[in-house]
C-alpha positions in Angstrom: -1.7 -24.2 -16.4 -1.5 -24.7 -12.6 -1.6 -27.9 -10.7 -4.7 -27.1 -8.6 -6.8 -26.1 -11.5 -6.2 -29.3 -13.4 -7.0 -31.6 -10.5 -10.7 -31.7 -11.3 -10.3 -32.0 -15.1 -7.7 -34.8 -14.8 -9.0 -36.5 -11.7 -10.6 -39.4 -13.3 -7.7 -40.1 -15.6 -5.2 -39.7 -12.7 -7.0 -42.3 -10.6 -7.0 -44.8 -13.4 -3.4 -44.1 -14.3 -2.3 -44.7 -10.7 -4.3 -47.8 -10.4 -2.8 -49.2 -13.6 0.7 -48.2 -12.4 0.1 -50.1 -9.2 -1.0 -53.2 -11.1 2.0 -52.9 -13.4 4.3 -52.7 -10.4 2.7 -55.8 -8.9 3.0 -57.8 -12.1 6.7 -56.7 -12.4 7.4 -57.9 -8.8 5.9 -61.3 -9.7 7.9 -61.6 -12.8 4.6 -61.4 -14.8 4.1 -65.2 -14.4 0.8 -67.1 -14.2 -0.1 -70.0 -12.0 2.0 -72.5 -14.1 5.0 -70.1 -14.2 4.4 -69.0 -17.8 4.9 -65.4 -18.8 1.6 -63.5 -19.1 1.6 -61.1 -22.0 0.0 -57.7 -21.5 -2.9 -56.8 -23.8 -2.2 -54.2 -26.4 -4.1 -50.9 -25.9 -5.8 -50.4 -29.2 -6.6 -47.2 -31.1 -4.3 -44.8 -29.1 -4.4 -41.2 -30.4 -1.1 -39.5 -30.3 0.3 -36.1 -31.1 3.9 -35.1 -31.9 5.3 -32.5 -29.5 6.2 -29.3 -31.4 7.3 -25.8 -30.6 4.5 -23.3 -31.1 4.6 -19.5 -31.4 3.6 -17.7 -28.3 4.1 -14.4 -26.6 6.9 -15.0 -24.0 6.4 -14.0 -20.4 8.9 -12.5 -18.0 8.7 -12.4 -14.2 10.0 -10.0 -11.5 10.2 -10.6 -7.8 8.1 -8.3 -5.6 6.4 -7.7 -2.3 2.8 -6.9 -1.5 2.2 -3.5 0.1 -0.9 -1.6 1.1 -1.8 1.2 -1.3 -2.4 3.5 1.6 -0.1 3.3 4.6 1.1 5.7 7.3 3.8 5.7 9.9 2.1 7.5 12.8 4.5 9.6 14.7 3.9 12.1 17.6 4.3 15.8 17.2 5.3 16.6 20.7 7.9 15.0 23.1 6.7 13.4 26.3 6.3 10.1 28.1 3.5 7.8 26.9 0.8 7.6 29.5 -1.2 5.0 27.6 -1.4 2.9 24.4 -4.9 2.1 23.3 -4.2 -0.4 20.5 -2.1 -3.5 19.6 -1.0 -5.0 16.4 -4.0 -6.2 14.4 -6.3 -3.7 15.9 -8.9 -2.3 13.5 -9.4 1.4 14.0 -11.6 4.2 12.7 -10.4 7.5 11.4 -9.7 9.7 14.3 -9.5 6.9 16.8 -7.2 7.3 19.8 -4.0 5.3 19.5 -2.0 6.7 22.4 -1.7 9.5 25.0 1.3 11.6 26.0 1.8 13.2 29.4 0.2 16.7 29.1 1.2 18.2 32.5 3.7 20.7 31.1 1.5 21.6 28.1 -1.5 22.3 30.3 0.6 24.6 32.5 1.7 26.4 29.3 -1.9 26.8 28.2 -3.0 28.1 31.6 -0.2 30.7 31.6 -1.0 31.8 28.0 -4.7 32.1 28.8 -3.9 34.2 31.8 -1.7 36.5 29.7 -4.6 36.9 27.3 -7.0 37.8 30.1 -4.5 40.3 31.5 -3.9 41.9 28.1 -7.6 42.2 27.4 -8.2 43.9 30.8 -5.4 46.3 29.9 -7.1 47.1 26.6 -10.4 47.9 28.3 -8.5 50.4 30.5 -6.8 51.9 27.4 -10.1 52.1 25.6 -11.6 54.2 28.5 -8.5 56.5 28.3 -9.0 56.9 24.6 -12.6 57.9 25.1 -11.6 60.5 27.6 -8.8 61.8 25.4 -11.1 62.0 22.4 -13.7 64.0 24.5 -10.9 66.3 25.8 -9.6 66.9 22.3 -13.0 67.6 20.9 -13.6 70.2 23.7 -10.1 71.7 23.1 -10.8 72.0 19.4 -14.1 73.8 19.9 -12.6 76.2 22.5 -9.7 76.9 20.2 -12.1 77.8 17.3 -14.1 80.1 19.7 -11.1 81.9 21.0 -9.8 82.4 17.5 -13.0 84.4 16.7 -12.8 86.3 20.1 -9.2 87.2 19.4 -10.2 88.7 16.0 -12.8 90.8 17.9 -10.2 91.7 20.5 -12.4 90.3 23.2 -9.5 88.1 24.5 -5.9 88.7 24.7 -3.2 86.9 22.7 -1.9 85.3 25.9 -5.4 83.8 26.6 -5.6 82.5 23.0 -2.1 81.0 23.3 -3.1 79.2 26.5 -6.2 77.7 24.7 -4.1 76.6 21.8 -1.6 74.9 24.2 -4.4 73.0 25.8 -5.6 71.9 22.4 -2.1 70.6 21.5 -1.8 68.7 24.8 -5.2 67.1 24.2 -4.1 65.9 20.7 -0.9 64.5 22.2 -2.8 62.7 25.0 -5.1 61.1 22.4 -2.1 60.0 20.3 -0.4 58.4 23.3 -3.6 56.6 24.3 -3.9 55.2 20.7 -0.3 54.1 20.7 -0.9 52.4 24.0 -3.9 50.5 22.5 -1.7 49.3 19.6 0.8 48.0 22.1 -1.9 46.2 24.1 -3.4 44.7 21.0 0.0 43.4 20.0 0.3 41.8 23.5 -3.2 40.3 23.1 -2.3 38.8 19.7 1.0 37.4 21.1 -0.8 35.9 24.1 -3.5 34.4 22.0 -0.9 32.9 19.7 0.8 31.3 22.6 -2.6 30.0 23.8 -3.4 28.6 20.4 0.0 26.9 20.2 -0.6 25.4 23.7 -4.0 24.2 22.6 -2.5 22.6 19.5 0.2 20.9 21.6 -2.4 19.7 24.0 -4.3 18.1 21.1 -1.1 16.5 19.9 -0.7 14.7 23.2 -3.5 12.5 21.9 -2.1 10.4 19.0 -4.9 9.6 16.6 -5.4 7.5 13.5 -5.2 9.6 10.3 -7.6 7.2 8.5 -9.5 4.0 9.1 -7.4 0.8 8.9 -5.4 -1.9 10.7 -2.4 -1.4 13.0 0.3 -3.6 11.5 3.1 -2.4 13.7 3.2 -1.2 17.3 6.6 0.2 18.2 6.1 1.6 21.8 4.4 0.9 25.0 3.1 3.0 27.9 6.1 4.5 29.7 8.2 4.9 26.6 9.4 8.3 25.5 7.6 9.8 22.5 9.9 11.8 20.2 8.5 14.0 17.4 9.0 12.3 14.0 9.7 8.8 15.4 6.8 6.5 14.5 4.9 4.8 17.2 2.6 2.8 14.9 2.3 1.7 11.3 -1.3 1.9 10.0 -2.5 0.6 6.7 -5.8 0.6 4.8 -6.8 -3.1 4.1 -9.2 -2.1 1.3 -6.5 -2.0 -1.3 -3.1 -3.6 -2.0 -0.5 -3.6 -4.7 2.6 -5.5 -5.5 5.9 -3.7 -5.9 8.4 -5.5 -8.0 12.0 -4.9 -9.1 12.2 -5.3 -12.8 15.3 -5.6 -15.0 16.1 -2.4 -16.8 15.8 -4.2 -20.2 12.0 -4.2 -19.8 11.6 -0.5 -19.1 10.2 0.2 -22.5 7.5 -2.5 -22.1 5.9 -1.5 -18.8 3.8 1.7 -18.6 0.9 2.9 -16.4 -2.1 0.9 -17.4 -0.2 -2.2 -18.7 -2.0 -5.4 -17.7 0.1 -7.9 -15.8 -0.4 -10.9 -13.6 0.3 -11.0 -9.8 1.5 -14.3 -8.4 1.8 -14.9 -4.7 4.5 -17.4 -3.5 1.9 -18.7 -1.0 -0.3 -19.8 -3.9 1.7 -19.8 -7.1 -0.9 -21.8 -9.0 -3.5 -19.0 -8.8 -2.3 -15.9 -10.7 -4.6 -13.0 -10.7 -5.0 -10.0 -13.0 -3.4 -6.7 -12.0 -2.7 -3.4 -13.7 0.4 -1.2 -13.5 -0.4 2.0 -11.6 3.1 3.4 -11.2 6.5 3.0 -12.9 9.5 4.5 -11.1 11.9 5.2 -14.0 15.0 5.6 -11.9 17.4 2.6 -12.3 19.1 1.2 -9.2 22.8 1.3 -10.1 23.5 -1.8 -8.0 20.8 -4.2 -9.2 20.1 -2.5 -12.6 16.4 -2.7 -11.9 13.5 -0.3 -11.6 10.4 -0.4 -9.5 6.9 -1.3 -10.9 3.8 -1.0 -8.8 0.6 -2.9 -9.8 -2.8 -2.7 -8.1 -4.2 -6.1 -7.0 -7.8 -7.1 -6.7 -9.3 -6.9 -3.2 -9.2 -9.8 -0.9 -6.9 -12.7 -0.3 -3.6 -10.8 0.1 -1.7 -9.4 3.1 1.0 -6.7 3.3 4.5 -8.2 3.2 3.7 -11.3 1.2 6.3 -12.2 -1.4 5.3 -12.8 -5.0 6.0 -12.0 -8.6 4.8 -9.8 -11.4 4.4 -11.7 -14.7 4.2 -9.7 -17.9 4.4 -10.0 -21.7 8.0 -9.7 -22.9 7.8 -10.3 -26.6 7.2 -13.1 -29.2 8.9 -16.5 -29.1 8.3 -20.3 -29.3 7.5 -22.8 -26.5 7.0 -26.5 -26.3 3.3 -27.2 -25.8 0.9 -30.2 -25.6 -2.8 -30.3 -25.5 -4.2 -30.0 -22.0 -6.1 -33.3 -22.3 -2.7 -35.1 -22.6 -1.9 -34.3 -19.0 -2.4 -36.9 -16.3 -1.4 -36.8 -12.6 0.7 -39.3 -10.7 2.1 -38.9 -7.2 0.9 -35.3 -7.0 2.8 -34.3 -10.1 2.0 -33.7 -13.8 2.9 -36.2 -16.4 2.2 -37.4 -20.0 2.4 -40.8 -21.6 5.1 -40.7 -24.3 4.9 -43.5 -27.0 8.1 -45.0 -28.2 8.6 -44.5 -31.9 10.1 -48.0 -32.4 8.5 -50.2 -29.8 5.1 -48.4 -29.4 5.4 -48.7 -25.6 3.8 -46.1 -23.4 6.1 -44.5 -20.8 4.9 -42.1 -18.1 7.1 -39.0 -18.3 6.8 -36.5 -15.4 6.9 -32.9 -16.7 7.0 -29.3 -15.4 4.2 -27.2 -16.9 4.1 -23.4 -17.5 1.3 -21.1 -18.6 -1.9 -22.4 -20.2 -3.1 -20.8 -23.4 -6.2 -21.9 -25.2 -6.4 -25.7 -25.2 -2.7 -26.1 -24.7 -0.2 -25.9 -21.9 3.5 -24.9 -22.0 5.9 -27.7 -21.1 9.1 -26.4 -19.4 10.8 -29.7 -18.9 10.4 -33.5 -19.0 9.8 -34.1 -22.8 11.5 -32.9 -26.0 10.3 -31.7 -29.4 9.5 -34.6 -31.6 8.3 -36.9 -28.8 5.0 -38.6 -29.4 2.4 -38.0 -26.6 -0.8 -40.0 -26.1 -4.1 -38.0 -26.1 -6.6 -40.9 -25.6 -7.5 -43.2 -24.1 -5.4 -42.0 -21.1 -7.5 -43.9 -18.6 -6.4 -47.3 -20.2 -2.7 -46.5 -20.3 -0.1 -47.5 -17.8 3.7 -47.2 -17.7 5.2 -49.9 -20.0 1.9 -50.8 -21.8 2.2 -51.7 -25.4 -0.1 -49.7 -27.7 -1.4 -49.6 -31.2 -1.4 -46.1 -32.6 -4.4 -44.8 -34.3 -3.8 -44.4 -38.0 
């Protein structure tokens, strides 16, 4: 049971208890004497309900220290080297996916792109020329083939001589070779075009990389460079996180490894507000044990809202059965900003305000970590009529 939650439920009794404590202190300072110097006896508080403090069976809880992290985070690094010509964001900036974060000097890259595009244009012009040569070579080859076939028939009829036929055959062979050379030239030109286009595409990609953009919508939580700084590939310029989802990452003792699995319900507790634990679920268990600390890492998703990356906290989880000291929640009162109970002396029936440290609340009871012992008698009612040192009559 946390302090903040109980303030409303115990407020009335707390005010009464403090008022009575103040009265008691005043009486003590005056020696508890009346106008004639005689001792004034305190009235006995009647019909006080008490309960004996006992250990009760309860599932024991364990805690592990952790840190809040965004579920989605990215260290945004450049892909090209160059001097930063501008930085468009600062820490805390909210950005959309694809938003411009920084620009890198693109002078050299633009020159490379211009050269590559010029090489592409030159190679494509050369291919047009080669294509024309191929067309001519194909026409020459076709004519040479037809002439060769015709002279073959004329040779059979002895209309032409062998020498004339051989000359036609030679022209056909030359036409075939010319076509082959033209086709080889086209293959070479095509290779040059592909190479030039590849260089142009690479230059275009590098030109795009001179604009550092956000990979997803989120918040800039770190800015590590300013305009004029040198951007180096792989060295982050910004850290971006998605604020829509957080988790707590805790280092847990290796003894609890069998107890924590994906889907296990746990509690997340922030050091900034320890009195308000919130439900969480284990989403990842890293089974590797750190040899130095003998711990493993557990990650548990947290509900949206109210948390920030980097906050310290704890993960609380069930660690087995055991017994704890517990008292009914209605026995708790507040004094001086702390929790307390009225213990009733077994021999003198005198109420004494004992300050206690409370743990978890379960049902209508709350765990007591310190301040009272098993077997003590604790008042349940009427709390608002009790004060430190008051004599009571216990209800039978």
